[in-house]
C-alpha positions in Angstrom: 19.8 -67.1 19.1 20.1 -63.3 18.4 20.2 -60.8 21.4 17.2 -58.7 22.0 19.6 -55.7 21.8 20.7 -56.5 18.4 20.1 -53.4 16.2 19.2 -55.7 13.2 16.4 -57.1 15.4 15.3 -53.9 17.1 11.8 -53.0 16.0 12.4 -49.4 17.1 10.0 -49.4 20.2 7.2 -51.4 18.5 6.9 -49.8 15.1 5.7 -53.1 13.8 8.0 -53.1 10.7 10.8 -55.4 10.0 14.1 -53.6 10.4 15.4 -54.7 7.0 12.4 -53.3 5.3 12.3 -50.3 7.5 15.9 -49.4 6.9 15.5 -49.8 3.1 12.3 -47.6 3.0 13.9 -44.9 5.2 17.1 -44.9 3.2 15.1 -44.7 -0.1 12.9 -41.8 1.4 16.0 -39.8 2.7 17.7 -40.3 -0.8 14.8 -39.0 -2.6 14.3 -36.1 -0.2 18.0 -35.2 -0.4 17.7 -35.3 -4.3 14.7 -32.9 -4.3 16.3 -30.7 -1.8 19.4 -30.3 -3.8 17.4 -29.4 -7.0 15.5 -26.9 -4.8 18.7 -25.5 -3.5 20.0 -25.0 -7.0 16.8 -23.4 -8.1 16.6 -21.0 -5.2 20.1 -20.0 -5.7 19.5 -19.3 -9.3 16.2 -17.3 -8.6 18.0 -15.2 -5.9 20.8 -14.3 -8.3 18.2 -13.4 -10.9 16.3 -11.3 -8.7 19.6 -9.5 -7.5 20.1 -8.7 -11.1 16.6 -7.2 -11.2 17.3 -5.3 -8.2 20.5 -3.7 -9.6 18.8 -2.9 -13.0 15.9 -1.2 -11.4 18.1 0.9 -9.0 20.0 1.9 -12.1 16.9 2.8 -13.9 15.7 4.8 -11.0 19.2 6.7 -11.0 18.8 7.5 -14.6 15.2 8.7 -14.2 16.2 11.0 -11.4 19.0 12.5 -13.4 16.5 13.2 -16.2 14.1 14.5 -13.6 16.8 17.0 -12.3 17.8 18.2 -15.8 14.2 18.9 -16.7 13.7 20.6 -13.4 16.7 22.7 -14.0 15.4 23.5 -17.6 12.0 24.6 -16.1 13.7 27.0 -13.7 15.6 28.5 -16.5 12.5 28.9 -18.6 10.7 30.5 -15.7 13.5 33.0 -15.3 13.3 33.8 -19.1 9.4 34.2 -18.8 9.7 36.6 -15.8 12.4 38.6 -17.2 10.6 39.1 -20.6 7.2 39.7 -19.1 8.6 42.2 -16.6 10.3 44.1 -19.5 7.3 43.9 -21.7 5.0 45.1 -19.0 7.2 48.2 -18.2 7.4 49.1 -21.9 3.8 48.6 -22.5 3.1 51.0 -19.6 5.6 53.4 -21.0 3.9 53.2 -24.5 0.5 53.8 -23.1 1.6 56.8 -21.2 3.3 58.1 -24.4 0.0 57.5 -26.4 1.7 55.1 -28.7 -0.5 52.3 -27.5 -4.1 52.2 -26.3 -4.8 50.3 -23.1 -6.1 46.9 -24.0 -10.0 47.1 -23.7 -10.0 43.3 -23.1 -7.5 40.5 -23.5 -9.4 38.8 -26.2 -9.0 41.9 -28.3 -5.4 42.6 -27.5 -3.0 42.6 -30.2 0.7 43.9 -30.1 1.1 47.2 -31.8 3.4 46.9 -34.6 6.4 49.3 -34.6 6.4 49.6 -30.9 8.7 48.2 -28.4 6.0 46.5 -26.4 4.8 44.7 -29.6 8.4 43.7 -30.3 8.9 42.1 -26.9 5.3 40.6 -26.8 6.1 38.7 -30.2 9.3 37.3 -28.5 7.6 35.6 -25.5 8.2 32.0 -25.6 5.7 30.0 -27.5 4.7 28.1 -24.3 4.3 31.3 -22.5 2.1 33.3 -24.8 -1.1 31.5 -24.0 -0.6 32.2 -20.4 -0.2 35.9 -21.0 -3.3 35.9 -23.2 -5.3 34.2 -20.4 -4.2 36.7 -17.9 -5.0 39.5 -20.1 -8.5 38.1 -20.4 -9.0 38.8 -16.7 -8.7 42.7 -17.6 -5.9 43.2 -15.0 -5.4 46.9 -16.2 -9.0 47.6 -14.8 -10.0 44.8 -12.6 -8.2 45.1 -9.2 -9.2 41.5 -8.3 -7.5 40.2 -11.4 -4.4 37.9 -10.9 -1.2 40.0 -10.5 0.8 38.2 -13.2 0.4 35.3 -15.6 2.3 33.1 -13.3 -0.6 33.1 -10.8 -2.9 31.4 -13.2 -3.3 27.7 -14.0 -2.7 28.4 -17.7 0.9 29.0 -16.8 2.4 25.4 -17.2 5.8 24.4 -18.1 6.1 21.1 -20.1 9.7 20.7 -18.5 8.2 20.8 -15.0 5.6 18.0 -16.1 8.5 16.0 -17.6 10.5 16.5 -14.4 7.6 15.1 -12.3 7.0 12.2 -14.7 10.7 11.3 -14.5 10.6 11.5 -10.7 7.5 9.3 -10.5 9.1 6.7 -12.8 12.2 6.8 -10.6 10.1 6.2 -7.4 8.4 3.3 -9.1 11.7 1.8 -10.3 13.0 2.1 -6.8 10.1 0.4 -5.3 10.4 -2.4 -7.8 14.1 -2.7 -6.9 13.2 -3.0 -3.2 10.6 -5.6 -4.0 13.2 -7.6 -6.0 15.6 -7.4 -3.1 12.9 -8.7 -0.8 12.2 -11.5 -3.2 15.9 -12.4 -3.5 16.1 -12.6 0.4 13.2 -14.9 0.5 14.8 -17.2 -1.9 17.8 -17.2 0.3 15.6 -18.2 3.2 14.4 -21.2 1.0 17.9 -22.2 0.2 18.7 -22.3 3.9 15.6 -24.5 4.6 16.8 -26.7 1.8 20.1 -27.0 3.3 18.5 -28.0 6.7 16.4 -30.7 4.7 19.7 -32.0 3.4 21.2 -32.0 6.8 18.3 -34.0 8.5 18.0 -36.4 5.5 21.6 -37.1 5.6 21.7 -37.4 9.4 18.7 -39.8 9.4 20.9 -42.4 7.5 23.5 -42.4 10.2 21.2 -43.3 12.9 20.6 -47.0 13.9 17.2 -46.9 15.7 14.2 -46.7 13.3 12.4 -44.5 15.7 15.3 -41.8 15.5 15.6 -42.2 11.8 11.8 -41.6 11.4 12.0 -38.5 13.8 15.0 -37.0 12.1 13.6 -37.7 8.6 10.3 -36.2 9.6 12.0 -33.0 10.6 13.5 -33.0 7.1 10.1 -33.4 5.5 8.7 -30.7 7.6 11.4 -28.3 6.4 10.9 -29.4 2.9 7.1 -28.7 2.9 7.8 -25.3 4.5 10.4 -24.6 1.7 8.1 -26.0 -1.0 5.2 -23.7 0.1 7.6 -20.6 0.0 8.6 -21.5 -3.5 5.1 -21.6 -4.8 4.3 -18.1 -3.3 7.2 -16.4 -4.9 7.4 -14.7 -8.4 9.8 -16.4 -10.8 12.3 -14.4 -12.9 13.7 -16.2 -16.1 
């Protein structure tokens, strides 16, 4: 007659299941759980690596955009210096031509035309194409008579440099790429957390097969199932990179 302490006859504290059937079912459950956890571990490692690549690409793109932003910002500064220099020279020469009687004071900006054969006309025609509309808009304020008119064309909204806009656009693109890189890094870290959870599933499932008492097996395997559910929920909440 078998002893009441024989593990082959222990019912695990009144579980009401034959030890042989319980052992088989628990081992089958542990095997399935370990197989799925192993697949999950491989998948999360793959996704973590892919998102790490996305992070690197986005940081590289952000760096390239910032370089372009700096280049256009430098170009805008150079163009502004050219505009300031040519405008200052033109204004000085225009005033000299007016005092000499070679040029009439502009009655209004809309009617202003550079006087051929004069130095002021020569300089006006050599304004940068992007700068001329701003000068015309400034002259429209009648600055020669109206003391409330803007002091220079650089004080009005019409003075815009395309290079400045390009610099701003590239800077905005760089900021966006950098944010996408940070998001990718966060996603990669979250996949690593899932991989750690899957490793714990493997640990608990493997440990359950080493225990003799069905109660202990069930409890240990239950911990593995809980970790698996936690990892599975995280997997379905994260984006996928292929």
